[in-house]
ZAMARGU-4260 file (C-alpha; in steps of 0.2 Angstrom, whole numbers, plus 5000, padded with zeros to 4 digits):
<rodrens>
0) 4898/4932/4969 | 4890/4945/4982 | 4887/4963/4979 | 4894/4977/4990 | 4884/4986/5002
5) 4877/5003/4996 | 4892/5015/4998 | 4882/5031/5001 | 4872/5024/5015 | 4876/5029/5033
10) 4872/5012/5039 | 4879/5001/5025 | 4862/4994/5020 | 4858/4982/5006 | 4847/4985/4991
15) 4843/4967/4989 | 4829/4959/4999 | 4834/4945/5012 | 4852/4950/5013 | 4862/4959/5027
20) 4878/4969/5026 | 4893/4960/5034 | 4912/4962/5034 | 4925/4950/5039 | 4943/4947/5032
25) 4939/4930/5027 | 4925/4936/5016 | 4931/4952/5009 | 4939/4968/5015 | 4923/4978/5008
30) 4906/4976/5016 | 4896/4963/5007 | 4877/4959/5005 | 4876/4942/5012 | 4860/4931/5011
35) 4851/4930/5027 | 4849/4911/5024 | 4867/4908/5025 | 4871/4918/5040 | 4883/4909/5052
40) 4895/4917/5064 | 4908/4904/5061 | 4909/4910/5043 | 4906/4928/5044 | 4904/4936/5061
45) 4897/4953/5063 | 4908/4969/5062 | 4907/4972/5080 | 4922/4966/5090 | 4929/4969/5107
50) 4944/4980/5109 | 4953/4986/5125 | 4961/5003/5126 | 4975/5004/5139 | 4985/5019/5143
55) 5001/5017/5152 | 5005/5033/5162 | 5023/5038/5168 | 5022/5026/5183 | 5020/5011/5171
60) 5004/5006/5180 | 4990/5003/5168 | 4975/5015/5171 | 4957/5008/5171 | 4954/5001/5154
65) 4939/5004/5144 | 4931/4991/5133 | 4924/4998/5117 | 4915/4990/5102 | 4919/4991/5083
70) 4936/4994/5076 | 4947/5005/5087 | 4952/5022/5082 | 4970/5024/5082 | 4977/5040/5090
75) 4983/5053/5077 | 5001/5049/5073 | 5006/5067/5071 | 5024/5070/5065 | 5027/5052/5068
80) 5029/5036/5057 | 5013/5025/5058 | 5020/5008/5054 | 5007/4997/5046 | 5018/4982/5041
85) 5012/4981/5023 | 5023/4969/5013 | 5022/4961/4996 | 5028/4944/5004 | 5016/4933/5013
90) 5029/4930/5027 | 5046/4938/5029 | 5058/4944/5041 | 5058/4963/5044 | 5076/4969/5039
95) 5087/4982/5048 | 5084/4999/5042 | 5065/4997/5041 | 5058/5014/5046 | 5076/5018/5052
100) 5076/5005/5065 | 5085/4988/5068 | 5073/4973/5071 | 5077/4957/5080 | 5065/4942/5078
105) 5052/4953/5070 | 5042/4946/5055 | 5028/4952/5044 | 5013/4941/5039 | 5000/4945/5026
110) 4985/4938/5034 | 4975/4937/5017 | 4987/4922/5013 | 4981/4913/5028 | 4962/4912/5028
115) 4963/4895/5038 | 4968/4906/5053 | 4953/4917/5053 | 4948/4913/5070 | 4965/4917/5077
120) 4973/4933/5083 | 4981/4936/5066 | 4964/4944/5061 | 4961/4952/5078 | 4976/4963/5078
125) 4973/4969/5060 | 4970/4987/5059 | 4977/4994/5043 | 4979/4984/5027 | 4983/4966/5028
130) 5000/4965/5036 | 5004/4962/5054 | 5020/4960/5064 | 5024/4944/5074 | 5037/4937/5085
135) 5043/4920/5077 | 5042/4905/5088 | 5036/4915/5103 | 5054/4923/5106 | 5055/4941/5111
140) 5054/4954/5098 | 5066/4969/5099 | 5067/4986/5091 | 5083/4996/5092 | 5092/5011/5085
145) 5111/5014/5088 | 5116/5028/5100 | 5116/5043/5099 | 5100/5041/5089 | 5084/5037/5099
150) 5065/5035/5096 | 5048/5038/5105 | 5036/5024/5105 | 5018/5031/5106 | 5005/5017/5103
155) 5001/5001/5094 | 4988/4987/5093 | 4991/4970/5099 | 4983/4953/5101 | 4988/4935/5106
160) 4990/4924/5091 | 4984/4907/5098 | 4980/4908/5116 | 4969/4918/5129 | 4975/4924/5145
165) 4992/4928/5139 | 5004/4941/5148 | 5011/4953/5136 | 5026/4964/5142 | 5036/4978/5136
170) 5053/4984/5142 | 5062/5000/5136 | 5080/5005/5138 | 5090/5021/5136 | 5107/5015/5131
175) 5111/5001/5143 | 5100/5009/5156 | 5083/5002/5161 | 5069/5015/5158 | 5052/5008/5159
180) 5041/4992/5158 | 5023/4987/5158 | 5013/4971/5157 | 4995/4967/5154 | 4984/4952/5148
185) 4980/4950/5129 | 4967/4938/5121 | 4967/4930/5103 | 4949/4936/5099 | 4951/4954/5104
190) 4964/4967/5102 | 4972/4980/5114 | 4976/4998/5109 | 4991/5002/5119 | 4996/5020/5122
195) 5013/5021/5130 | 5020/5038/5125 | 5038/5033/5130 | 5051/5046/5125 | 5069/5045/5120
200) 5073/5027/5121 | 5085/5017/5110 | 5079/4999/5114 | 5061/4992/5116 | 5058/4973/5119
205) 5041/4965/5117 | 5038/4947/5124 | 5023/4936/5129 | 5021/4921/5140 | 5007/4910/5146
210) 5005/4897/5160 | 5012/4909/5174 | 5026/4914/5163 | 5033/4897/5161 | 5030/4896/5142
215) 5032/4908/5127 | 5018/4914/5117 | 5016/4922/5100 | 5008/4939/5098 | 5003/4950/5083
220) 5006/4969/5082 | 4999/4982/5070 | 4999/5001/5068 | 5015/5005/5078 | 5017/5023/5080
225) 5035/5029/5083 | 5046/5045/5081 | 5064/5043/5076 | 5077/5056/5081 | 5093/5054/5072
230) 5103/5068/5081 | 5107/5072/5099 | 5092/5084/5101 | 5081/5078/5114 | 5062/5079/5112
235) 5059/5080/5130 | 5069/5088/5144 | 5080/5078/5155 | 5080/5063/5144 | 5098/5063/5139
240) 5104/5045/5136 | 5119/5041/5148 | 5127/5024/5149 | 5130/5022/5168 | 5139/5005/5166
245) 5154/4999/5156 | 5153/4992/5139 | 5141/4977/5137 | 5134/4979/5155 | 5115/4983/5158
250) 5110/4995/5171 | 5095/4991/5183 | 5091/4998/5200 | 5108/5006/5203 | 5118/4990/5198
255) 5127/4985/5183 | 5125/4967/5176 | 5134/4957/5163 | 5135/4940/5155 | 5152/4931/5151
260) 5160/4915/5148 | 5171/4915/5163 | 5169/4898/5172 | 5156/4904/5185 | 5168/4918/5191
265) 5165/4937/5192 | 5177/4951/5190 | 5182/4961/5206 | 5168/4972/5212 | 5155/4960/5205
270) 5146/4944/5212 | 5135/4931/5205 | 5117/4936/5203 | 5102/4925/5206 | 5089/4917/5195
275) 5076/4929/5201 | 5087/4944/5197 | 5091/4937/5180 | 5072/4935/5176 | 5070/4954/5179
280) 5085/4960/5168 | 5087/4946/5155 | 5079/4957/5141 | 5091/4971/5145 | 5105/4960/5137
285) 5097/4960/5120 | 5108/4971/5109 | 5123/4968/5121 | 5137/4956/5120 | 5148/4944/5131
290) 5158/4955/5143 | 5175/4947/5138 | 5173/4930/5130 | 5160/4919/5122 | 5153/4905/5133
295) 5155/4886/5130 | 5139/4881/5139 | 5121/4887/5136 | 5116/4887/5154 | 5118/4903/5165
300) 5128/4900/5181 | 5120/4910/5195 | 5121/4911/5214 | 5106/4899/5215 | 5111/4881/5220
305) 5100/4875/5205 | 5100/4887/5190 | 5086/4886/5177 | 5090/4900/5164 | 5099/4898/5148
310) 5101/4903/5130 | 5092/4894/5116 | 5100/4886/5101 | 5099/4902/5091 | 5111/4911/5103
315) 5120/4898/5113 | 5139/4900/5113 | 5137/4911/5098 | 5145/4929/5096 | 5134/4943/5100
320) 5126/4955/5100 | 5113/4945/5108 | 5097/4944/5098 | 5087/4934/5111 | 5088/4934/5130
325) 5092/4920/5142 | 5075/4912/5146 | 5068/4900/5159 | 5072/4882/5155 | 5079/4887/5138
330) 5093/4877/5131 | 5088/4862/5142 | 5094/4871/5157 | 5084/4864/5172 | 5091/4862/5190
335) 5108/4866/5182 | 5122/4864/5195 | 5138/4861/5185 | 5152/4874/5183 | 5162/4870/5167
340) 5176/4878/5157 | 5169/4893/5148 | 5153/4892/5159 | 5141/4906/5154 | 5140/4917/5170
345) 5128/4930/5177 | 5137/4944/5187 | 5130/4960/5196 | 5140/4974/5203 | 5141/4974/5222
</rodrens>
């Protein structure tokens, strides 16, 4: 219906009078000459968008962010895999083995199949092609690789799917040991280019929340830049993966933590952990399993008088490894006080 802009022009000009060069996924992925009389930002906004670049240094405290315009330039993914999430299906779960990694609650969406969502973050995150990755139902998304293999996560582009003022968080592990984490705000009408450069990890979990971390949120990711190492050779000195805790225990701040269906009781040398502590380590349990037995109750018994964390229906009382983490108010667990047979229990080493 409309002709493309002049390809040999440095500023994408149109030969036709009374037309202007525009570009938007809802219209076409090539710049088109659009009649001036039909210009409406609700239909085809200009090509200028707001993008934030955030660099996370080794302290995991974000540096000063710089707001730029136009589509962001992805850092060179040298000797790395640039995952652009292109898929022939309009919506499909990412299978284990995709780029040599295992994926939990990770899905690919072909945004061209959903023009009705043009005003959402589906399109804001799009950087290459038409595919983006998302976390189904707002649950956390996890990327893992079995030990002794490991990977580096260098950078990616992210936006919120439906909401503004969303807190997006990332937590990384080496084995069962906490490594690093970072959090920052994301919006639905702009994207963030996140540069992490975290080395030699084997688990990375992404999650998002809104309303002061009381409700889950959906996010979109594109152009994920990673390096996968499938042997014991470390790409950076002093980064050997060492499990400091027994099997199915997570290491954080010099203590080991586990979940088990042990009636609210902990093993010798361990005590009940608090809801506050569980909120800090919950995502470290993804990929682990019950310590000794499957629980018979979805709510996590802690040292608090009233506990508020539990597993959702997808993980409740089901054999691991855990694909989701215990979450606030999940599984109907609110002001929980009971201690039943097979009670799901949170324990931390003394």
